[in-house]
N, C-alpha and C positions, 0 to 999 in steps of 0.2 A: 425427490425426483429420481427416476431410474437413470443410471448413468455410471460412468467411471471417472475417477478423479485421481490425479497423482500430484504429489507435492515433494519439494526438496527441503530437507531439514538440515540445518547447520548451526554452528556456534552452540553446541550442546543442547539444542532444542530451542534456543532463544530466537532464532530466525527461521521462519517457515515461509517458503515461496510456493503459494498455491497455484501459480500459473506455470510452473515447471512442467515440461511435457516430454515423455519418452514413448517409445513404441512398445506396447504390451497388450495382453488380452485377458479378459475376465469373463466368467460365466457364473451365474448364481441360480439357485433353485430353492423354492420353498416347498417342502414336502409336508405330509400330514402331521408329522411330529418332530420335524427338525428343519434346519436351514443349512445349506452347504454353499461353499464358494470355492472355485478353482481359479487360480491366478498363474499366468505364464509370463515370466519376465525373461527375455533373452539375455544371456550373459554379456552379449555385445553392447547392451545398453548401460552396463554397470562399469565402474572404473575401479580396478584393483590391481595390486602388484602380483607378478607371477610367483607362485610358490607351489611346491609339491603337495603340501597339506595346509589348509587354511581354516581359521576360525573367524567367523563373522558375527558382529553384533546384529541382533534381530529382535523385533517385537511384533506382537499381534494385539489388536484391540477391537472391541465392539461396544457400541452404545445402543441400549434398548430404551428409547425415549419413554415408552408407556410405563416402564418400571422405574424410570429415573436411575438407571443402572449403567455403570461404566465398568467394563471388564477388560483386563489386559493380562497377557501371559506373564509379563514382568511388570508389576505395578510400581509407580512412583508415589511419593507422598501425596496424600489426597488434596492438599492445598493447591496443587497444580491443576486439579479438576480434569476436564476432558483433554487438556494439552499434555497431561502426564505421560501418555504413551509415546510422546515425541522426545522425551528427555533421554538423550543418548547415554548418559551415565547410568541409567537404570535398565538398559537393554539386557536381554538374555544373550546367550552365546550359541551359535550354530556351529557345531564342531564336525571335523572329519571330512571337509570338502576336498576332494582329490581329483586330479586329472582335468582340471578346468584351466584353460589358457585364456588370458586376456586378449581382446581383439583390438588391433589398430584399425578399426573399421573406417571406411569412407561412406558418408551419407550425403546424398544430393537431394534437394527439395526444390525443383523448379516450379514456377507458377505462371499461369496465364490469367489475365483479367480484362475481359471485354465488358463494355457497358455504355451508359449514356448519362449526361448530366444536364441540368437546367438551372439558370439563375435569372431572376427578374431584373437584375441590374446590368445585363448585357443584351439589351434589345429583345428580351423574351425569347432568346434562341436556345435550341437544344443542340448539344455537342456530343459527338462520339467520344468514348473513353476506351483506351486500350493500354494495358501495361503487361510487362513480362519481367521476370527477375529470377534470381537463383539464391538459395541458401545452401551452404556447404559446411559439412562437419567432418573433421578428421581427427582420429585419435593419435596424437603425436607420440604419446607414451600411454601405457595402460591407465594412468591417472591424470593425464594432461590432454585437454581437448581444444582444438582450434575451430572457430566458427568464422565463416566469411559470408557476407551478404552483399548482393548487387541489386541496385534499383529496388530498394526495400519498400514493401507495401504492407499496410496494416488495415486494410479495408474491413476485415472481419472483427476488429477490436471494437467493443462497445464504447460509446461516448462516456465521458466522466459524469458521474452523478453530481448534480448541482448541490452546492452547500451554501447555507446562509452564513454570511460573515458579518458579525456585529462587533468586530475589533478593528484596530488600526493596522493589523499585521496581515501578511500574505497567508492564503490558504495553502494547504499541503494535500496534493492528490496522489494516490498510489499509481505506480507504473503498471501499465497493462499490455505493453507491446512485447511480443514474444522474444525478439532478438535481444532486448535489454534484460529480460527476466531470467533467461537461462544463465546460471552461474552468477547471478547478481549478488548473492550474499558475500562473495569475496570482497566486493567494493563497498559493502555496507559499513562505513566508518563514520562515526559521529557520536552524538550524545543521545542516549535512548529517550524515546518519547514517553509521555505520561499516561499512555493508554489510548483506547479508542476515542477518536474525535479530538485528540490533543496532539498537535504536530510536534516533531522533534525539534529541540532548540537549534541543533546543527546537524546537517548531513553534508559531509565534504563532497561526496559524489552523488548527485541527484540526476538520474538519466533523463528525466523529463525536461531538463534544460537543453537536450539535444533533439533537434527536429521538431520542437514545439516552441512557439513564441507568441504571446499575447493572443492566445486562442486560435492561432493559425498553424497549419501543418507545413513545416519547412521540408522540401524534398531532400531525402537522404540518397546521395549518389552511391555510396557503398561504405562498408565497414568490416572490421575484423576484430576478433578477440580470442584470447587464449586463457583458459581457466583450468584449475586443477591443482594437483599436489606433486611435488618432487621430494620424496622422503618426508621430513618433518615440515617442509616449507609449503605454504599455500601461495599460488601464483595467480595473478590476474593482470592481463594486458589488454587494453582496448584502444581502437583507433577508428574514428568515424568522420567522414567528410560529407558536409551538407552543401547543397547548391545555393547560389544566390537566389533571392526571392523578393519580389515586389508586389504589393497589393495594387492591382491595376483596375480598381473599380471605376467604372465610367463616371466622369463628372467630379471626381475627387480632386480637390486642390493639391498641387504638388507638395505643399508644406505638410499636408496631412497624410501623404503616402507612407505606407509602411515599407521599410526596406531592410533586408537582412543580407549581408555579404556572404560569399562562399567562405565557409569556416571549417577548420579542422579541430577535432576534439580528441584528446588522448588521455589515458589513465594507466598508471602502473601501480600495482599493489603487491606487496610481499608480506606475509606473516609467517611466524614460526611457532610450532607447538613446543612448549616447554613444560617441565614437571608433569603433573597429571591434570589435564583439562585446562591448562593456562596457555596464553599466547602473547607474543609481542609482534609488532608489525609497523610498516610504514606505507605511505601512499604519496604519489605525485600525480597531479592533474594539470593539464594544459589546454587552454582555449586560445586559438590564434587565427586571425584573418590577415589580410594584406596590410592593415594599418595598426592593429592593436593586439595585445596579448593579456591574458590573465592566468596566473599560475597559483596552484595550491600545493603545499607540502604538509604532511602530518605524520606524527608518530603516536601509536596507541598500544595499550596493554590490557589484558584481562587476566586476573590472578584469582584462582579458585583453590584455596588451601584445603577446603572441605566441600562437601556437597551443599552445605547450608550457606556458605559465604562466597560472595562474588565481589571483587574489587576491580574497578575499571578506571582508566586514565587516558587522557588525550591532550596532545599539544599540536597546534596547527598554525600556519602562517600563510598569508597570501602575498603575491607579488604582482605589481602593476607599474607601468611607466608613470613617472611624475607623482607617485604616492609614497610618502615618507613617514606617515604617522604610525600609530599603533595598529598593526594589522595582524596581531596574534590572538589566538584563542586557546584557553586552558580549561580542562575539565578533570575533576576527580570525584568519584562516587563509590559507594559501597552498599551492598544489600545483604541482609541476613534473613533467612526464611526457614521456619520449621512448620510442623503441622498446626501449631497454635498461634505462633507469633511471626510477624514480619516487620523489619525495620529497614528504612532506606534513607540515605542522606547523600547530598552532593554539593559541590561548589563549582561554579562556572564563571570564567572571566573572559569577556569578548571585547576586543578593541573596536574603536569607532571606525577604523578603516579596514577591518576584516571583511573581505568581499570575495568569497568563492563563487564565481559566476557560473560554474558548472555544479554548484552545490545549492544548499538551502540553509538560510539563517533566519530565525524567527525575529530576533532583535539584536542590534549591535550597540556597542558603547556601554555595556552594562556589566555588573557583577551580580551573580544570582546564587542564593542559598535556598536549598530545598530540603525538607524533612518530612518523612511519612512513617506512621506507625499503624499497625493493624493487629487486632486480636480476633482470632477465628475459633470460637468454641463450637462444638458439635453436640448440642443438647439431646437430640433424638427424642424430644418430648413435644406434646401438643402439635404434632405434625411438622415441627421445625427440624430440618436436617442440619442447617449450618447458619451461623451468624457471622457477619463481617462488620467490624466496628473499629473506627479509629480516626485520628485527626491528620491533617496535612497542612503544612505551611510553606509558602513560596514567597520569598523576598527578592525583589529586583531593585538594585541600587545603581545610581549613576556612577560615572568614573570618579566623582568627587565624594562618593559614599553617601549621597543623599537618597532618601527613599523615593523610588519612582512608582513601584507597584507592590502591594502586599495582598496576598490571598490567604485567608485562613478558612479551611474547609473541615467540616465534620461529616463523615459518611457513616451510614448504617444500612446494612442489607440483610434481609432474612430470606433464606432459601428453604423451600418446603419439600417434604418427601414426595409430593406429587409432581415435582419438577418446576413449579412456579416460584416466583420470587417477587419481593417488594423492596423498594429502597427509598431512603430519605437522605437529603443532603441540605445542609445549611452552610452558606458561604458568604463571608464578608470580604469586600474588596475595597482597598484604598488606592486611589490613583492620583498621582501628582502630574498632570499633563503639562509638559513644558511647551508643547505646540498644539494648536487646534487641529482637528482632523474632520473629514467629511464622512458622514454615515448616511447612505441613501439620500444624498443631496441636502442633508441637514448638517450644519456645522456644530461640532462639539467644542466649545471654547476652552482654551487653556485655563486650568484652575485646579484646585484641590477638591477631590471627590471621595466620599465614603458611602458605600451602598451595600445592602444586604439582600440576598435572594434565597428563596426556599424552593427545593425541587423534590418531587415525589414521582416514583416510577413503578410500574407493574409490568412484569414479564411473565408470559404464560409458557407452559411446557410445549415443546415441539412435537409431543406425541398427539396433540389434539389436531383435529381437522383445521381449525382456525387458531393460529397462535401468533405471537408477536410481542411488541413492547409499546406501552403508552407512557409518555412522560409529560408532566405538567410543571411549569416553572412560573413563579410569581415573585415579584419583589421590586426593589428600587433599581434604577439604571441611570448612572450619571446624574443629571439634574432632573430626571423624570422617573418613569416606571416602565416595567416590561411584563407582559404576559406571554407565555410561550406554551405551545402544545406540539408534541411530536408523536406521530403514529407510524410504526413500521410493522406491518402485519403480513401474514402469509395464509392464504386459503388453499388447502391441498386436499381436494376431495378424493384423489387417487394418487398412486405412486407415480403416475405419468403426467399429471396436470397440476399446475400451480398458478395462483394469482397473487402478486406481491405488491400491494399499494404502499406508498410512503408519503407522508404529509408532514411538513414542518411549518407551523404558523407562529409568527411573532408580531405582537402589537406593541409598538414603542410610543409612549406618550410623554411629550415634553411640554413645558408651560405654554410655549408659543405654537406648537404643532404636534401632530401625531401621524404615524405612518405604519405600514405593514411591511414585513420582510418575510416572504413565504417561498416555499418550494413544494410542488405537488408533482407526483409521478407514480410510475409503477411498471412492473414487468408481468407478462403473461407467457408462460412456457409450457410446451407439451413435448414429451419424449415418446416417440413412436417405438424406439428401442434404444439400446446402448450405443447405437451407431447413427441414429437419425433423430434430430430434435429441431424444434423451431422456437423462436423467442421474439416477442414484441416488447420494446422498451420505449417509453414516452415520458417526458417531463416538461415542466414549465416553472419559471421563477419570476418574481417581481423585479429582480435585479436586471435580467436581460430582456424580459417581456417577449420571449421567443418560445413557441411550442415546438419541441423537437421530438421526432419519432424515428425509431430504428427497428427494422424488421429483418430477422436473420433466420435462414435455414442452413443447417450444417449436417452434411451427410459424410460419414467416414466410410468410404467405399472399399477401403482396404486399410489394414493397420498402418498408421503414419501418413495416409493420403486422404485429403479432404476435398469436398466440394462445398462452396459457400454461395448462397444467394443473399445479397444485401440490398435493402431499399431504405434510404434515408430521406427525410423531409423536414424542412424548417418553415415555420409560419410566424409572421410578425403579428403580435397581439396588442400593439399599442393603439391608443385612441379608441378602444372598445371594439375594434374589428379583428378579422382574421385574414391575413394576406399571405399568400404563398411567397416565400423568399427564394427557395431553391429545393431541388431534389436530385438525388443520385441513385442510379440503379446499376449494380454490377453483378457479374458472376465470376467467381474465382475458383480455379481448380489447381490443386497441388498434387504432386506425385512423389512419393518417397521411394528413392532408389538406393539400395544397399549393394553395390557391385561386389 
């Protein structure tokens, strides 16, 4: 799609925030025999210390999908793939910058939001909607920025994409709200996740715990944060106040009413750069209302003795009234990566009372051992560009060191010169369920289970007009079987227009019953220019039985200033019918002012 994208890269390229947003301009042109781009980034948008002469790290990269080619001014080892250009340790140097002064600039972003809403549960009435608020940004020092928000609104943010959950654990959704995304990497403290679709075991600060609860948006009265660096120290301070909220659906019994008190959330994070590319740090998080509190403290480090080795560690503890059990969590892990080999190992110990309410924990009261090995030859024969092959083992033990879960996985992936790839996975799972759990209204009884599943996937090159991924999974599943199909595709007939359907189908068969767990949806987008685009997003799942649609028009009428038109609808699809539940239509205009 035609457009502009900016991202913030931190932690030596390990963390990339694609929703980071600054004010800049870009123009491109395709000529008869070449392609050119001009980018203008105001120095006021960058944070740097004052100096007469400066040398900056910098890199440039380009991907040519039709040639399966990745080019970079300063290339990283090829095992990093397209992400190599973000590895800060491999950046080139821009020398001789003189006469540039950092700006302690003030930025104001007020907004107005008029509109209307309808819900079928309030006497079929239509109500007017009006909102106004302000975001403020101030450069306290050249490298330290303060952000304030009043009457925060996220009307333009797309709804979460539905996920199928076939486990007994909580799902992990990415943050999409702008206020929480800017400078978010400083608060990213926890245990690294296992890759796409695999949630992190621990995230001490998970901003989606603020202003969101049980699928409801809790009003944010205001908030502030300060992020940046002071010498070798990274600083992050955040404070947010949410209003009290009650679900006032007509006819709901009082016992079923949802209620959330006025609550204050705060976080303080400090880390320090040591040696070359290594860090140590600490974090403190507090959630408090009139009656209760929950606090989390943590210490962490990352040690990189060489470019190939990365060692990480974490200790954390939570504090609550009337809780005196084991509320500690400890993690230690190491990774070694070269062009041909990768080894990864870790140990995690999480107490049964470890409970960071402003964080995310996949499972408590366990000890976990993980190991991963991968061999990556580059044969360059028979059209094969790269092979990735290797095993992974994941052992989860109880506090008494009894086996709870064991996953043994063997993965193989072939990447071809044309840009396509195919993959195969064989996975054996052993589960000792101490307690039964409910899956799509079906009870999985406590017992000892061992089941094996096979997965095959095909991913086509993005240089094609139609590209995407198809994944098939067959095998055993607890006391029954599972058949799964995933389709995630893109049809892009031009640089301006795209259609992106996604389908996840699962058929679960147990001796006494069978059921489906499915998600269907898609996006249609059209870019009139780099400053005007429109998007339709719709989805439906068997879990909620609600068809949701979101239509957005975004016009950037001047750099940093936007107009949004948003239309949301939800339909109840239970009992074979389609009934309108609610709709909302709003216009939102922001104005970026840099006095």
